[in-house]
C-alpha positions in Angstrom: 138.0 226.1 75.5 140.8 226.1 77.6 139.9 228.1 80.2 138.7 228.2 84.0 138.1 224.4 83.8 138.9 221.9 81.3 136.4 219.2 82.8 133.4 221.8 83.6 134.1 222.6 79.8 133.3 219.2 78.9 130.4 218.4 81.3 128.9 221.8 79.9 129.2 220.0 76.1 127.7 216.8 77.1 124.9 218.5 78.6 123.9 220.4 75.5 120.5 220.8 74.4 119.0 219.3 71.4 118.6 223.1 69.9 122.5 222.8 69.6 122.8 219.8 68.1 122.5 220.4 64.7 124.9 223.1 65.2 127.4 220.7 66.6 126.9 218.2 63.5 127.3 221.1 61.0 130.9 222.2 63.4 132.2 218.3 63.3 130.7 217.7 59.8 133.5 220.6 58.6 136.0 219.5 60.5 135.8 215.7 59.4 136.0 217.1 55.7 139.4 218.8 56.4 140.5 215.8 58.5 139.7 213.4 55.5 141.8 215.2 53.3 144.7 213.6 54.7 143.3 210.2 54.5 139.8 208.5 54.4 140.8 205.4 56.6 140.4 206.2 60.5 142.3 203.3 61.1 145.5 205.2 59.5 144.1 209.1 60.1 144.1 209.6 63.8 142.4 213.2 63.6 139.6 211.3 61.6 139.0 208.9 64.1 138.8 210.8 66.9 136.4 213.6 65.1 134.3 210.7 64.2 134.3 209.4 67.7 133.2 212.8 68.9 130.4 212.8 66.0 129.1 209.7 67.6 128.8 211.5 70.9 126.4 214.1 69.6 124.6 211.2 68.1 125.7 212.6 64.6 123.7 209.8 62.1 126.1 207.7 60.2 125.1 208.8 56.9 126.3 212.1 57.6 129.5 211.4 58.8 130.5 208.7 56.1 129.0 211.7 53.5 131.5 214.1 55.5 134.2 211.9 54.7 133.6 211.0 51.0 133.7 215.1 50.6 136.7 215.7 52.5 138.5 212.6 50.3 137.2 214.2 47.3 135.1 211.6 46.2 132.0 214.1 46.0 131.5 217.8 45.9 131.6 220.3 48.3 132.6 223.7 49.6 136.5 223.6 50.0 137.0 224.9 54.2 140.6 226.6 55.4 142.3 226.6 58.4 142.5 229.7 60.3 143.6 231.3 63.3 142.3 234.5 64.8 143.7 236.0 67.9 142.3 238.7 70.0 141.7 239.9 73.4 138.7 240.0 75.9 137.5 242.0 79.0 140.6 242.1 81.5 143.2 241.7 78.6 142.3 238.1 78.6 144.1 236.6 75.5 141.6 234.8 73.4 142.4 232.3 70.2 140.0 230.9 68.2 140.6 227.9 65.8 138.3 228.8 62.5 137.5 226.4 59.6 135.6 228.5 56.9 134.8 228.5 53.4 135.0 232.5 53.0 137.3 234.5 55.1 136.3 237.2 54.0 132.8 236.7 55.8 134.2 235.1 58.8 136.8 238.4 60.2 134.6 240.9 60.2 131.8 238.9 61.7 134.4 237.8 64.7 135.7 241.2 64.8 132.2 242.3 65.6 131.6 239.5 68.1 135.0 240.7 69.8 133.8 244.5 70.1 130.5 243.7 71.4 132.1 241.4 73.9 134.3 244.3 75.2 137.3 242.9 73.7 139.3 243.5 70.5 140.5 241.1 67.6 144.2 241.6 67.1 146.7 240.8 64.4 148.4 237.6 64.0 150.5 236.3 66.6 149.7 238.9 69.0 148.8 236.5 71.7 149.8 232.9 69.8 153.2 233.3 72.2 151.0 232.9 75.5 149.8 229.4 74.4 151.5 225.7 73.9 149.9 223.5 71.2 149.4 220.0 73.2 147.7 217.1 73.1 145.5 216.3 75.8 143.4 213.8 77.5 140.9 214.0 80.4 140.2 210.7 82.3 137.8 210.2 84.8 139.0 208.9 88.0 137.3 205.9 88.8 138.5 204.7 84.9 142.2 203.9 85.8 144.4 203.4 89.0 146.9 206.5 88.1 150.1 204.4 88.6 148.9 202.4 85.8 147.8 205.3 83.8 151.2 206.6 84.4 153.3 203.6 83.1 150.7 203.7 80.2 150.7 207.0 78.9 154.6 207.5 79.9 155.5 204.6 78.0 153.7 205.9 74.9 155.5 209.2 75.0 153.1 211.7 77.3 154.7 214.6 79.3 152.8 214.9 82.1 149.8 213.5 84.0 148.3 215.9 86.3 145.6 214.7 89.1 142.7 216.5 89.8 139.4 216.4 91.7 137.5 215.2 88.5 140.2 212.9 87.3 143.5 213.2 85.2 144.7 215.3 82.6 147.1 213.9 80.2 149.8 216.0 78.2 151.8 215.4 75.2 153.7 216.7 72.3 151.3 216.6 69.5 153.9 214.9 67.0 153.2 212.0 69.8 149.1 212.4 70.2 148.8 209.2 67.8 150.4 207.3 70.1 149.2 208.0 73.0 145.7 207.6 71.6 146.4 204.1 70.1 147.8 203.4 73.7 145.3 204.2 75.5 142.7 202.3 72.8 144.7 199.1 73.4 144.5 199.5 77.0 140.7 199.9 76.5 141.0 203.1 78.9 138.1 205.3 78.0 138.3 209.5 77.7 136.1 211.5 78.8 137.7 214.3 75.8 140.9 214.1 73.6 142.4 216.5 71.4 145.2 218.8 70.1 144.4 222.3 72.0 145.9 225.2 72.9 146.9 225.5 76.7 147.5 228.7 78.3 151.0 229.1 79.8 150.0 231.3 82.6 146.3 233.0 83.6 144.7 236.1 84.7 142.5 235.5 87.7 138.9 237.2 87.6 136.6 238.3 89.7 132.8 237.4 89.3 131.8 240.8 87.1 135.2 240.1 84.6 134.2 236.3 84.9 131.0 236.9 83.6 131.8 238.9 80.6 134.6 236.9 79.7 132.0 233.5 79.8 129.9 235.8 77.6 132.3 236.5 74.9 133.7 233.2 74.8 130.2 231.4 74.5 129.4 233.7 71.9 132.5 233.3 69.9 132.0 229.4 70.5 128.4 229.5 69.1 129.4 231.1 65.6 129.1 228.4 62.8 133.1 228.6 61.9 134.8 228.5 65.3 135.5 225.0 66.0 137.4 226.0 69.5 138.3 228.3 71.8 141.0 228.9 74.0 141.5 231.6 76.7 144.2 232.3 79.5 141.8 232.9 82.4 141.0 231.6 85.8 137.8 232.0 87.7 138.0 230.6 91.6 135.2 228.1 92.2 133.3 230.4 94.5 133.3 233.2 92.0 132.3 230.5 89.3 129.4 229.5 91.6 128.1 232.7 91.9 127.9 233.5 88.3 126.2 229.8 87.7 123.7 230.9 90.5 123.6 234.6 89.0 122.6 232.8 85.5 
């Protein structure tokens, strides 16, 4: 979720309960199958390599990973998944984009439309909010992992566009076309990333108060919990004070 806090989202995912682990495995398996269509060698297929690392981070068994790769590469039978983008609006007009992997869009579309409506939003037509986001490679690196100047030298030499310093660490962004180059540069320099992905970053954000923030977060969590949803991006911002109140009330 590209929303109120990239770092908070990563921490939230790492703290996922065992009850959600099976769902996480299912989503990653689908993504691995789609990625493996472009090649089953993770040394060459950077997207596959990143997904394998994600799978290991949530303790997905090696056999499950290998089975998903074989299915995607066509070595064994399996459902054919297609990648779709669904766009819409949440409470307060917040723009929302959902990245989908599904084997039946006729099932997925009405299910997500119902989720939007129940959450006080509305699913829109293709392109209705896509222009509000930039597709970028995004790396999150903890502050204690590397010196900022060294990180800047390595990232910029690999083709990164920007490095932003936050309280938690560093956010490195790049064009998706050089994502694999930046990944390789960080791997060679043994720079550990909290997260690395190609995602959609909002060009600007809508400031939300406690009540609106609670509604938007609920909608996004429900969308993210859907089996076919791989990622959710939204253009909102919640202040630290408002977020603290929401977490207190939860």
